[in-house]
C-alpha positions as CSV (number, residue, x, y, z in Angstrom):
1,X,0.0,0.0,0.0
2,X,2.0,3.0,-1.1
3,X,0.5,6.3,-0.3
4,X,2.0,9.7,0.5
5,X,0.7,13.2,0.7
6,X,3.3,15.9,0.3
7,X,1.4,18.6,2.4
8,X,0.8,16.3,5.3
9,X,-2.7,17.8,5.5
10,X,-5.7,15.6,6.3
11,X,-8.7,15.3,4.0
12,X,-11.5,17.9,4.2
13,X,-14.4,17.2,6.5
14,X,-16.4,14.5,4.8
15,X,-19.7,15.7,6.0
16,X,-19.8,19.0,4.2
17,X,-22.2,19.2,1.3
18,X,-23.4,17.0,-1.5
19,X,-20.3,17.3,-3.6
20,X,-18.2,16.1,-0.7
21,X,-20.4,13.1,-0.2
22,X,-20.2,12.2,-3.9
23,X,-16.4,12.3,-3.6
24,X,-16.2,10.1,-0.5
25,X,-18.9,7.7,-1.7
26,X,-16.8,6.9,-4.7
27,X,-13.8,6.0,-2.7
28,X,-14.2,2.2,-2.5
29,X,-11.8,-0.7,-3.2
30,X,-11.6,-1.8,-6.7
31,X,-11.8,-5.4,-5.6
32,X,-15.1,-4.6,-4.1
33,X,-16.6,-2.3,-6.7
34,X,-14.7,-3.1,-9.8
35,X,-13.5,0.5,-10.7
36,X,-10.6,2.7,-9.8
37,X,-11.2,6.0,-8.0
38,X,-9.2,8.9,-6.6
39,X,-8.7,10.5,-3.2
40,X,-6.2,12.2,-1.0
41,X,-5.0,10.8,2.3
42,X,-2.4,11.5,4.9
43,X,-0.9,8.0,5.0
44,X,2.4,7.0,3.5
45,X,3.2,3.7,2.0
46,X,6.6,2.6,3.0
47,X,7.0,3.1,-0.8
48,X,8.8,6.3,0.0
49,X,11.8,4.1,0.7
50,X,13.0,5.3,-2.7
51,X,16.4,6.4,-1.5
52,X,19.6,4.6,-2.3
53,X,19.7,2.2,0.6
54,X,18.4,-1.4,1.7
55,X,18.7,-4.4,4.0
56,X,21.0,-7.3,4.6
57,X,21.3,-9.9,7.2
58,X,23.4,-11.7,9.7
59,X,24.5,-15.3,10.1
60,X,22.2,-18.2,9.3
61,X,20.5,-19.5,12.5
62,X,17.9,-22.1,13.3
63,X,14.2,-21.3,12.9
64,X,12.0,-20.8,16.0
65,X,10.0,-23.7,17.2
66,X,7.4,-23.6,14.4
67,X,6.7,-26.2,11.8
68,X,8.1,-25.2,8.4
69,X,5.8,-26.4,5.7
70,X,7.0,-24.3,2.8
71,X,10.5,-25.5,2.4
72,X,11.4,-27.7,-0.6
73,X,7.9,-28.5,-1.5
74,X,5.7,-28.0,-4.5
75,X,2.5,-27.7,-2.4
76,X,0.7,-24.4,-1.6
77,X,1.6,-22.0,1.1
78,X,-0.3,-22.8,4.3
79,X,-1.0,-20.9,7.5
80,X,-0.4,-22.3,10.9
81,X,-2.1,-21.8,14.3
82,X,-0.7,-18.7,15.9
83,X,1.7,-19.8,18.6
84,X,3.4,-17.7,21.2
85,X,6.6,-18.2,23.2
86,X,6.3,-19.0,26.9
87,X,7.6,-16.4,29.4
88,X,9.4,-13.3,28.4
89,X,9.9,-12.6,24.7
90,X,13.4,-13.2,23.6
91,X,13.6,-10.8,20.7
92,X,17.3,-11.5,20.1
93,X,16.6,-15.2,19.6
94,X,13.7,-14.5,17.2
95,X,15.8,-12.0,15.3
96,X,18.7,-14.4,14.9
97,X,16.5,-17.1,13.7
98,X,14.4,-15.2,11.2
99,X,16.6,-12.4,10.0
100,X,18.6,-14.5,7.5
101,X,15.3,-15.0,5.6
102,X,14.7,-11.2,5.4
103,X,16.4,-9.5,2.5
104,X,16.8,-6.2,0.8
105,X,15.2,-5.8,-2.6
106,X,16.9,-3.3,-4.8
107,X,14.9,-1.8,-7.7
108,X,17.0,-0.7,-10.7
109,X,15.5,1.4,-13.4
110,X,16.8,2.8,-16.7
111,X,18.2,6.3,-16.7
112,X,18.8,8.7,-19.5
113,X,16.6,9.6,-22.5
114,X,16.7,11.0,-26.0
115,X,18.8,13.9,-25.0
116,X,21.0,12.0,-22.6
117,X,23.5,9.6,-24.1
118,X,24.7,8.2,-20.8
119,X,21.9,5.7,-20.4
120,X,22.0,2.8,-17.9
121,X,20.5,1.3,-14.9
122,X,20.4,3.3,-11.6
123,X,19.2,2.3,-8.2
124,X,15.6,3.6,-7.9
125,X,14.8,2.4,-4.4
126,X,15.1,-0.3,-1.8
127,X,12.5,-2.3,0.1
128,X,12.4,-5.5,2.1
129,X,11.2,-9.1,1.5
130,X,11.0,-12.4,3.3
131,X,11.7,-16.0,2.1
132,X,8.4,-17.9,2.3
133,X,9.0,-21.0,0.2
134,X,11.6,-23.2,-1.6
135,X,11.2,-25.9,-4.2
136,X,13.8,-27.8,-6.2
137,X,14.6,-24.8,-8.4
138,X,13.8,-21.5,-6.7
139,X,13.5,-19.7,-3.4
140,X,10.4,-17.4,-3.3
141,X,10.1,-14.1,-1.5
142,X,7.0,-12.1,-0.8
143,X,7.2,-8.3,-0.8
144,X,5.1,-5.2,-1.8
145,X,4.1,-4.6,-5.4
146,X,5.4,-1.0,-5.1
147,X,8.8,-2.3,-4.2
148,X,9.3,-4.1,-7.5
149,X,7.1,-2.0,-9.7
150,X,8.5,-0.8,-13.0
151,X,11.9,-2.4,-12.3
152,X,14.3,-3.1,-15.2
153,X,16.4,-5.2,-12.9
154,X,15.9,-6.5,-9.3
155,X,18.4,-7.7,-6.8
156,X,18.1,-9.2,-3.4
157,X,20.8,-8.6,-0.8
158,X,21.4,-11.6,1.4
159,X,22.5,-11.8,5.0
160,X,26.1,-12.1,4.0
161,X,25.9,-9.0,1.7
162,X,25.7,-11.0,-1.5
163,X,23.7,-9.4,-4.3
164,X,21.6,-11.9,-6.3
165,X,19.5,-11.1,-9.3
166,X,15.8,-11.8,-8.8
167,X,12.8,-12.3,-11.1
168,X,9.2,-11.2,-10.6
169,X,6.9,-14.2,-10.5
170,X,3.8,-12.1,-10.3
171,X,2.5,-8.9,-8.7
172,X,-0.9,-7.6,-7.6
173,X,-1.5,-3.9,-7.3
174,X,-4.9,-4.3,-5.6
175,X,-3.3,-5.8,-2.5
176,X,0.2,-4.3,-3.0
177,X,1.8,-7.7,-2.9
178,X,4.4,-9.4,-5.2
179,X,6.4,-12.6,-5.3
180,X,9.9,-12.7,-6.6
181,X,12.3,-15.7,-6.9
182,X,16.0,-16.5,-7.0
183,X,17.9,-19.8,-7.7
184,X,17.4,-22.1,-4.8
185,X,21.2,-22.6,-4.6
186,X,21.4,-19.0,-3.3
187,X,19.2,-19.7,-0.3
188,X,19.9,-23.4,0.3
189,X,21.0,-22.7,4.0
190,X,18.1,-20.4,4.8
191,X,14.8,-21.6,6.2
192,X,11.5,-20.1,4.9
193,X,9.4,-18.3,7.5
194,X,6.0,-19.8,8.2
195,X,2.7,-17.8,8.0
196,X,0.5,-17.7,11.1
197,X,-3.3,-17.6,11.0
198,X,-3.8,-13.9,11.1
199,X,-7.5,-14.4,12.1
200,X,-6.1,-15.3,15.5
201,X,-4.2,-12.0,15.9
202,X,-5.5,-9.9,18.8
203,X,-4.8,-6.4,20.0
204,X,-2.1,-6.2,22.6
205,X,0.0,-9.1,21.5
206,X,3.7,-8.6,21.0
207,X,5.0,-8.3,17.5
208,X,8.5,-7.8,15.9
209,X,9.4,-6.1,12.6
210,X,12.6,-6.8,10.6
211,X,13.6,-4.8,7.6
212,X,15.6,-2.0,6.1
213,X,14.3,1.3,7.3
214,X,16.3,3.8,5.4
215,X,17.9,1.2,3.2
216,X,21.2,-0.6,3.1
217,X,22.9,1.8,5.5
218,X,20.5,0.7,8.2
219,X,20.1,-3.0,7.3
220,X,19.3,-5.7,9.8
221,X,17.1,-3.4,11.8
222,X,14.7,-5.0,14.3
223,X,11.9,-3.2,16.1
224,X,9.2,-4.4,18.5
225,X,5.8,-3.4,19.8
226,X,2.3,-4.7,20.0
227,X,-0.7,-5.1,17.7
228,X,-2.6,-1.9,18.2
229,X,-5.7,-2.9,16.3
230,X,-7.1,-5.2,13.7
231,X,-9.3,-4.8,10.6
232,X,-8.2,-1.2,10.0
233,X,-9.5,-0.1,6.6
234,X,-6.7,1.6,4.7
235,X,-6.4,2.6,1.0
236,X,-4.2,0.9,-1.6
237,X,-2.9,3.4,-4.1
238,X,-1.7,2.8,-7.7
239,X,2.1,2.3,-7.7
240,X,2.5,4.9,-10.4
241,X,-0.1,7.4,-9.2
242,X,-0.4,8.3,-5.6
243,X,-3.8,10.0,-6.1
244,X,-5.5,6.9,-7.4
245,X,-7.1,4.5,-5.0
246,X,-7.2,1.0,-6.3
247,X,-8.7,-0.7,-3.3
248,X,-9.4,-0.5,0.4
249,X,-7.7,-3.1,2.5
250,X,-8.3,-4.5,6.0
251,X,-4.9,-4.4,7.7
252,X,-3.2,-4.9,11.1
253,X,-2.2,-1.8,13.0
254,X,1.0,-1.9,15.0
255,X,3.1,0.5,17.1
256,X,6.3,-1.4,16.3
257,X,8.3,1.3,14.5
258,X,8.3,0.8,10.7
259,X,9.7,3.3,8.2
260,X,10.5,3.7,4.6
261,X,12.5,0.7,3.6
262,X,10.5,-1.7,5.7
263,X,8.1,-2.2,2.8
264,X,7.6,-5.9,2.1
265,X,9.3,-7.0,5.3
266,X,7.6,-9.2,7.9
267,X,5.7,-8.4,11.0
268,X,6.3,-11.4,13.3
269,X,4.8,-13.1,16.2
270,X,6.8,-13.9,19.3
271,X,7.5,-17.4,17.9
272,X,8.8,-16.0,14.6
273,X,5.8,-16.6,12.5
274,X,4.7,-14.0,9.9
275,X,1.4,-12.3,11.0
276,X,1.6,-9.7,8.3
277,X,3.7,-7.9,5.6
278,X,4.5,-4.3,6.5
279,X,3.2,-1.8,4.0
280,X,2.3,1.7,5.3
281,X,2.2,4.1,8.1
282,X,0.6,7.4,9.1
283,X,3.0,10.4,8.7
284,X,0.7,13.2,9.8
285,X,2.2,15.6,12.4
286,X,1.2,14.6,15.9
287,X,0.9,10.9,15.0
288,X,3.5,8.4,16.2
289,X,4.0,4.7,15.6
290,X,0.9,4.0,13.6
291,X,2.1,1.4,11.1
292,X,0.1,-1.2,9.1
293,X,0.7,-4.7,7.8
294,X,-1.2,-6.8,5.3
295,X,-2.6,-9.9,7.2
296,X,-0.9,-13.2,6.6
297,X,-4.0,-15.0,5.5
298,X,-4.5,-12.5,2.7
299,X,-0.8,-12.7,1.8
300,X,-0.9,-16.5,1.6
301,X,-3.9,-16.5,-0.6
302,X,-2.4,-14.0,-3.0
303,X,1.0,-15.8,-3.0
304,X,-0.7,-19.1,-3.8
305,X,-2.5,-17.6,-6.8
306,X,0.7,-16.0,-8.1
307,X,2.6,-19.2,-7.7
308,X,-0.1,-21.2,-9.5
309,X,-1.0,-18.9,-12.3
310,X,1.4,-15.9,-12.2
311,X,-1.4,-13.5,-11.6
312,X,-4.3,-12.8,-9.2
313,X,-8.0,-12.7,-9.8
314,X,-10.2,-10.6,-7.5
315,X,-14.0,-10.7,-7.3
316,X,-15.8,-7.5,-8.1
317,X,-19.3,-6.7,-6.9
318,X,-19.7,-3.8,-9.3
319,X,-20.8,-0.9,-7.1
320,X,-19.5,2.4,-5.7
321,X,-20.3,2.4,-2.0
322,X,-19.3,3.6,1.4
323,X,-19.7,2.5,5.1
324,X,-23.1,3.7,6.3
325,X,-21.5,5.0,9.5
326,X,-19.5,7.5,7.4
327,X,-22.5,8.8,5.4
328,X,-23.3,12.4,6.4
329,X,-26.6,12.6,8.3
330,X,-28.1,14.8,5.5
331,X,-27.8,11.8,3.2
332,X,-28.7,9.0,5.7
333,X,-31.1,6.5,4.0
334,X,-34.4,5.6,5.8
335,X,-33.3,2.1,6.9
336,X,-33.9,0.4,10.3
337,X,-30.1,-0.3,10.8
338,X,-27.1,1.8,11.7
339,X,-24.5,-0.4,10.1
340,X,-23.8,-1.8,6.6
341,X,-22.5,-0.4,3.3
342,X,-24.4,2.3,1.5
343,X,-24.6,1.8,-2.3
344,X,-23.9,5.1,-4.0
345,X,-23.9,3.7,-7.6
346,X,-24.3,0.4,-9.4
347,X,-21.6,0.1,-12.1
348,X,-21.8,-3.5,-13.4
349,X,-24.4,-5.2,-15.6
350,X,-24.5,-8.2,-13.3
351,X,-25.2,-6.2,-10.2
352,X,-28.0,-4.2,-12.1
353,X,-29.5,-7.5,-13.4
354,X,-29.5,-8.9,-9.8
355,X,-31.6,-5.9,-8.7
356,X,-29.0,-3.8,-6.7
357,X,-30.0,-0.2,-6.7
358,X,-28.5,3.1,-5.6
359,X,-29.5,3.8,-2.0
360,X,-29.5,0.1,-0.9
361,X,-27.7,-0.7,2.3
362,X,-25.8,-4.0,2.2
363,X,-25.9,-5.8,5.6
364,X,-24.8,-9.3,4.7
365,X,-23.0,-11.4,2.1
366,X,-24.1,-15.0,2.4
367,X,-24.3,-15.7,6.1
368,X,-21.7,-13.0,7.0
369,X,-22.9,-9.8,8.5
370,X,-21.5,-6.7,6.9
371,X,-20.8,-3.8,9.3
372,X,-18.6,-1.7,7.0
373,X,-16.4,-1.7,3.9
374,X,-13.8,-3.9,5.5
375,X,-16.4,-6.6,6.2
376,X,-17.7,-6.3,2.7
377,X,-14.3,-6.8,1.2
378,X,-13.4,-9.7,3.5
379,X,-16.7,-11.4,2.7
380,X,-16.4,-11.0,-1.0
381,X,-12.8,-12.2,-1.0
382,X,-14.0,-15.6,0.2
383,X,-15.6,-16.1,-3.2
384,X,-14.2,-16.4,-6.7
385,X,-15.0,-14.3,-9.8
386,X,-18.0,-15.9,-11.6
387,X,-19.6,-17.2,-8.5
388,X,-23.1,-16.1,-7.5
389,X,-23.4,-14.8,-4.0
390,X,-26.5,-13.8,-2.0
391,X,-26.5,-10.1,-0.9
392,X,-28.8,-9.0,1.8
393,X,-29.8,-5.4,1.6
394,X,-32.3,-2.9,3.1
395,X,-34.2,-0.8,0.7
396,X,-35.9,1.6,3.0
397,X,-37.6,-0.6,5.6
398,X,-37.8,-3.6,3.2
399,X,-35.2,-6.4,3.6
400,X,-34.3,-8.1,0.4
401,X,-31.9,-10.9,-0.6
402,X,-30.4,-10.6,-4.1
403,X,-28.3,-13.1,-6.0
404,X,-25.3,-11.3,-7.7
405,X,-22.8,-12.9,-10.0
406,X,-19.4,-11.5,-9.2
407,X,-17.2,-10.0,-11.9
408,X,-13.4,-10.1,-11.9
409,X,-10.4,-7.9,-11.7
410,X,-7.2,-9.5,-13.0
411,X,-3.8,-8.1,-12.1
412,X,-1.0,-8.5,-14.7
413,X,2.1,-10.5,-13.8
414,X,4.0,-7.2,-13.4
415,X,1.3,-5.6,-11.3
């Protein structure tokens, strides 16, 4: 999720006037509505790690006491029950065990142009990544899409400082995730890090971040904190246009310090499992240590799609909508609930044929209650494009169940 606002100013009050509501009502994730929209925000993706720096590691150490299921296997990435270490957290031990699997990812892009004869590749930026799988040919790393976007050449920097050329397997701009690979011979002594079941993450639990805040000059940085919140709804911006919102994403909030260069690095449990992939933070004056990570369950799903097909398919409901709780009172629909998602516009033929209308309030998808946009996104992401889902809505005081066939959004291999 790469976002940045140069002025550092928050958005205008959302409750002022009809034009303002039209603007905010259109700000909905593309994976939910099936269309891209624009908005300004005061959050920065760790994408503004684009300074000439990165991360490296230490010596190879044994993995914490979690079962590694992704090493030397052709099967899918799986998530494990979230485990925690007994007694006081030994951050040093976790760091020594996991850090070899955390690498810098250096993005090189072409320089020069028609009037510049000295063309070549220059370092454009540095992010982080973590080894999550090995098979007989390759070692696979997950990172952020904005870390690898538009690269003419990619390198990872291993624990011993070795630079290894990497290849993008696939990338997904709608979740800001990507998978890259290197020859397995380069990571033969490094254990992949397991994913935890992020549905089991709770506020207050300890977490650890490893990555490259500031780049190579500050490699091997470890920070710690707690989970500050779950299911925070944050925007995903286009990697090449920070004013375009592609999606809204339900993420984990942490106070573990993460900074530019941490993009794509892991947020870890106290047993060394990945609970999330670090992606963004709030940079507004007066805010401190409000960072966000993409939950491991979503990461593993995206990774498996990329490893299987090279791209990701997302379901699209085909609406423009907004959480009912955020609708200004002047535009509040006459419904008997105070929760749900307000449909501002219906944009797909499938949704129109199913009977969805502007002004409907979605309160359930299948048997899952929808409190807000995050719930709607999570519920839809349990389906595949082309599936028909039951959508429960209030239209005034009338409660209706509509069957909608989901459309699809396909991300290209290069994001």
